[in-house]
C-alpha positions, 0 to 999 in steps of 0.5 A, spaced: 851 535 805 849 542 802 855 547 801 856 554 805 856 556 798 850 553 796 846 556 802 848 563 801 847 562 793 840 559 796 839 566 800 840 571 795 836 567 790 831 569 794 833 575 797 827 581 795 824 586 800 818 587 800 816 591 807 814 598 806 820 604 806 819 612 808 817 615 800 824 618 799 827 610 801 827 605 796 831 599 796 836 596 790 835 589 788 841 587 783 839 579 782 832 582 779 835 587 776 841 583 772 841 577 771 849 577 770 849 579 778 846 572 779 852 569 775 857 572 777 854 573 785 854 563 784 861 564 782 864 568 785 860 563 792 863 557 788 868 559 788 871 561 795 865 558 800 864 550 796 866 546 803 862 546 809 867 550 814 864 555 819 867 563 818 868 568 822 862 574 820 864 581 819 857 584 819 857 591 814 852 596 815 848 595 808 851 594 801 853 600 796 849 602 790 856 600 786 859 594 790 854 589 791 848 593 789 851 591 782 856 585 783 852 581 788 859 580 793 859 584 799 865 590 799 866 588 792 866 592 787 867 589 779 874 592 779 876 588 784 872 582 782 875 581 776 883 583 779 882 581 786 878 574 784 878 573 777 871 574 776 869 579 770 862 582 769 861 585 762 855 589 763 857 593 769 863 597 770 864 600 778 869 603 783 866 603 790 871 605 796 869 601 801 871 595 795 878 598 795 879 598 802 876 591 804 881 588 798 886 591 802 885 588 808 884 581 804 891 583 801 894 584 808 892 578 810 893 573 805 889 574 799 882 573 797 883 564 797 885 565 805 881 571 808 874 568 805 877 561 808 875 564 815 870 570 814 864 571 811 863 578 810 855 580 809 850 585 813 843 586 817 840 589 811 843 586 805 840 589 800 844 597 797 838 603 801 838 609 796 835 615 797 832 621 794 835 628 795 832 631 789 827 628 783 832 623 780 838 624 783 839 619 788 845 618 793 847 611 799 844 611 805 843 607 811 839 602 815 840 607 820 840 614 817 832 615 818 828 611 824 822 610 819 827 607 815 830 603 820 823 601 824 820 599 817 826 595 815 827 592 822 824 585 822 827 584 815 834 585 819 833 581 824 830 575 819 836 575 815 842 575 821 838 569 822 838 566 816 845 568 816 847 564 821 844 559 819 849 558 813 855 556 818 856 562 822 861 562 829 856 566 833 861 567 840 864 573 836 862 578 831 867 583 827 862 589 826 864 594 821 862 602 823 861 605 831 853 607 830 852 599 826 855 596 832 850 600 836 845 598 833 845 590 832 847 591 840 841 593 842 838 588 836 842 582 839 840 584 847 833 583 845 834 577 839 840 574 842 842 573 835 850 571 837 850 569 845 856 571 849 859 574 844 863 581 845 862 585 838 869 588 835 867 595 833 871 596 827 872 604 827 876 604 820 876 597 815 884 597 815 884 598 824 883 590 824 888 586 828 887 580 825 895 577 828 889 576 834 885 571 831 
């Protein structure tokens, strides 16, 4: 039987966005840009997801260019990849504030091994989006920052969510990071019925999650 890790790795290996984008936006494909990203991503999933357990789904917005945009692991910069997961990346060194918050929460929960045994984190748009604010100056962007952008990437988002679910996720309830993200995903769910009978739990701040009731 194919493991959870093998399913996620297969998804990531074929992951690329070939649709249209507004002229001032771009998408970062870490697995195409840096061969080591593919290596450390596989090490991570084989370490924590080498089983067939069902997991709860934590849905982010889209990866940041210094987190999963480099490591291939959601909410994980190279510092946390090494210090928390003992996986060292040689070709890049990044610090991402959302990764700090996430791993503070993971440590409070009991550490990566316990946390990742029960939860899977990813995004409806699973690649980093950047926006050019002036010539050759790029910043992180969210899929919902621009209506034209959202309309263009929405079909890819729906397809990606369905692929996430197929890895072996519980669909009764999902945990959504960000109020605006929750609003957009609620609308998508009404149309697509991906998470039938669920109650979206919007996590306005990563550290506000109350895991004692999970």
